[in-house]
C-alpha positions in Angstrom: -0.1 0.0 0.0 1.7 3.2 -0.8 2.5 6.2 1.2 4.2 6.5 4.8 2.0 5.7 7.9 1.0 3.1 10.2 -1.3 0.1 9.2 -4.2 -0.1 11.1 -6.8 -3.1 11.6 -10.7 -2.1 11.7 -12.2 -4.5 13.8 -14.7 -7.0 12.3 -13.7 -5.7 8.8 -11.3 -8.1 8.1 -9.3 -5.7 6.0 -6.3 -3.1 6.7 -6.2 0.6 5.7 -3.5 3.0 6.0 -3.7 5.9 8.3 -1.3 8.7 6.2 0.9 10.9 8.5 1.5 14.3 6.9 4.8 14.4 5.0 6.6 18.0 4.8 6.5 18.0 0.9 3.4 17.2 -1.1 4.4 14.1 -3.5 4.0 14.3 -7.2 1.3 12.5 -8.7 2.2 10.0 -11.5 -1.3 10.2 -13.1 -3.9 12.7 -13.3 -6.6 12.5 -10.9 -10.0 14.6 -11.2 -11.4 16.6 -8.3 -14.7 17.6 -7.8 -15.7 20.4 -5.4 -19.1 19.9 -4.2 -21.0 23.2 -3.2 -24.5 24.5 -2.4 -25.6 27.9 -3.9 -24.7 30.7 -1.4 -28.3 31.8 -0.7 -29.3 33.3 2.4 -31.6 30.8 4.5 -30.2 27.9 2.9 -26.6 27.3 3.7 -24.7 27.5 7.1 -28.0 27.8 9.1 -26.6 26.8 12.3 -24.3 30.0 11.8 -26.9 32.0 11.2 -27.9 33.1 15.0 -24.4 34.7 15.2 -23.8 36.0 11.6 -27.3 36.7 10.0 -28.3 34.5 7.2 -26.8 37.1 4.7 -23.4 36.7 6.9 -23.5 32.8 6.8 -24.2 33.0 3.0 -21.2 35.1 2.5 -19.2 33.2 4.8 -20.4 30.1 2.7 -19.2 31.9 -0.7 -15.8 32.6 0.9 -14.8 29.1 1.9 -16.5 27.5 -1.5 -13.7 30.0 -3.2 -11.1 28.9 -0.8 -11.8 25.5 -1.5 -12.1 25.7 -5.4 -8.9 27.6 -5.4 -7.0 25.3 -3.3 -8.2 22.3 -5.7 -6.9 24.2 -8.7 -3.6 24.7 -7.0 -3.2 21.2 -6.2 -3.6 20.7 -9.9 -3.7 16.8 -10.1 -6.0 17.0 -13.1 -9.0 18.3 -14.1 -11.2 20.5 -11.4 -14.9 20.4 -11.4 -16.9 22.9 -9.4 -20.3 20.7 -9.1 -23.1 22.6 -7.6 -26.5 22.0 -6.0 -29.6 22.4 -6.5 -27.9 23.5 -10.3 -25.2 25.3 -12.0 -26.9 28.5 -12.7 -26.3 30.8 -9.5 -24.0 33.9 -10.8 -21.4 33.7 -8.0 -20.6 30.1 -8.8 -20.4 30.7 -12.4 -18.4 33.5 -12.1 -15.9 31.6 -9.8 -15.6 28.7 -12.2 -14.7 30.9 -15.0 -12.2 33.1 -12.9 -10.5 29.9 -11.7 -10.5 27.8 -15.1 -12.7 25.0 -13.5 -15.6 23.3 -15.2 -19.0 23.2 -14.1 -21.8 20.6 -13.4 -24.9 20.5 -11.6 -25.3 17.6 -8.7 -28.9 16.8 -9.6 -31.2 15.4 -7.3 -31.5 13.2 -4.1 -29.7 13.0 -0.8 -25.7 13.5 -0.6 -25.2 10.1 -1.1 -27.4 9.8 -4.3 -25.5 13.0 -5.7 -21.9 11.9 -4.7 -22.8 8.5 -6.4 -23.9 10.2 -9.9 -20.9 12.6 -9.9 -18.6 9.4 -9.2 -20.4 7.2 -11.8 -20.1 9.9 -14.5 -16.7 10.9 -13.6 -14.9 7.4 -13.3 -16.3 6.5 -16.9 -13.4 8.6 -17.9 -11.1 5.8 -16.3 -9.3 8.3 -14.3 -9.1 8.4 -10.1 -11.9 10.6 -8.9 -11.8 12.9 -5.5 -14.7 14.7 -3.9 -14.3 17.5 -1.4 -16.8 19.7 0.3 -16.3 23.2 1.0 -16.8 23.4 4.9 -13.0 23.0 5.4 -10.6 26.0 5.5 -7.5 23.8 6.5 -8.1 21.7 3.3 -4.5 22.4 1.6 -3.4 21.9 -1.8 -0.7 19.4 -0.2 -3.6 17.3 1.4 -5.4 17.0 -2.4 -2.0 15.9 -3.7 -1.4 13.4 -0.9 -4.9 11.8 -1.8 -4.1 12.1 -5.5 -0.7 10.2 -4.6 -2.8 7.5 -2.9 -5.2 6.8 -5.5 -2.6 6.9 -8.4 -0.4 4.6 -6.3 -3.3 1.8 -6.8 -5.5 2.0 -3.4 -9.2 1.7 -4.3 -10.3 4.4 -1.9 -8.9 7.6 0.3 -10.8 9.2 2.9 -10.0 12.6 4.7 -11.9 12.1 7.9 -13.5 15.1 10.0 -13.4 15.9 13.6 -17.0 15.9 13.8 -17.5 12.5 12.4 -18.1 13.0 8.7 -15.6 13.7 6.3 -14.0 16.3 4.1 -12.8 14.3 1.3 -13.4 10.9 -0.5 -11.5 9.5 -3.5 -12.2 6.5 -5.5 -10.6 4.3 -8.6 -13.7 2.5 -9.2 -17.5 3.0 -8.2 -19.7 0.5 -6.6 -23.6 1.6 -6.6 -24.2 0.7 -2.7 -20.9 2.6 -1.5 -23.4 5.8 -0.4 -26.4 3.4 0.7 -28.1 3.8 4.5 -25.7 6.8 5.4 -27.2 9.2 7.7 -25.5 12.3 6.2 -26.6 14.5 9.2 -25.2 12.4 11.8 -22.1 11.8 13.9 -20.9 8.6 12.3 -20.7 9.2 8.6 -17.2 8.7 8.2 -17.5 5.2 10.2 -20.5 4.1 8.1 -18.6 4.7 4.9 -15.6 2.5 6.1 -18.1 -0.1 6.7 -19.5 0.3 3.1 -15.9 0.4 1.6 -14.9 -2.9 3.6 -18.5 -4.3 2.5 -17.2 -3.6 -1.0 -13.9 -5.4 -0.7 -12.2 -1.9 -1.2 -8.6 -1.4 0.2 -8.1 2.5 1.2 -5.8 5.0 2.8 -6.8 7.3 5.3 -5.6 10.9 5.4 -5.1 13.0 8.9 -8.1 14.1 10.5 -9.2 17.7 9.9 -12.0 20.0 11.1 -14.5 22.3 9.5 -16.9 25.4 10.1 -20.4 24.1 10.7 -21.2 25.1 14.1 -21.4 28.2 16.0 -18.5 26.7 18.3 -16.3 26.6 15.3 -16.4 30.1 14.5 -13.7 31.2 17.3 -11.5 28.2 16.0 -12.0 29.8 12.0 -10.9 33.1 13.1 -8.0 32.2 14.7 -7.3 29.8 11.7 -7.1 33.2 9.5 -5.1 35.1 11.7 -2.4 32.6 11.6 -2.4 31.7 7.9 
């Protein structure tokens, strides 16, 4: 299995996965990997609603737009292959179309369904091109180009999947070399065990995967102080 790190067994899974440790310099990617940034339209009252009591609906939407731009720029800077901004409910919002045009990203709509349905559709469509695919969300300011390149390098090295866990029990990144429809079935996308359930789905499909260091995201009022401190230090 590629990359440095410790091997960890998942109890009851009968598989091994690699938990990577950060490297001082991001490795070069040996083959192209497509990166898809999943984003919602920055509409007041529809995004970052848990932050609205502190920021107001408009302020929460503005923060979402800022995080989306930051994430897309990070994906473009990582440059492991083509970058796509995949939007919901469609790809017509002027903020997102302008962002894609300015940063040279392709634009697509996520389509209907829950998050699992939409990710499954994006993976099935993109993996038809026979290149590994990475999907990232827009809630993680700590997501770096080096982190995306590390994920791309793992996929280029031959693992079936790569996961970037989040501290809240979800994940900030998932990458696949191949697609199995049931990978995203039965996941409670608003729950605290999303990443753990995703591990079970990967194991059930017989996948071998690598996990990157755990990152944090901005979703609740308690995350705002950390976000502001991060911005001051970065």
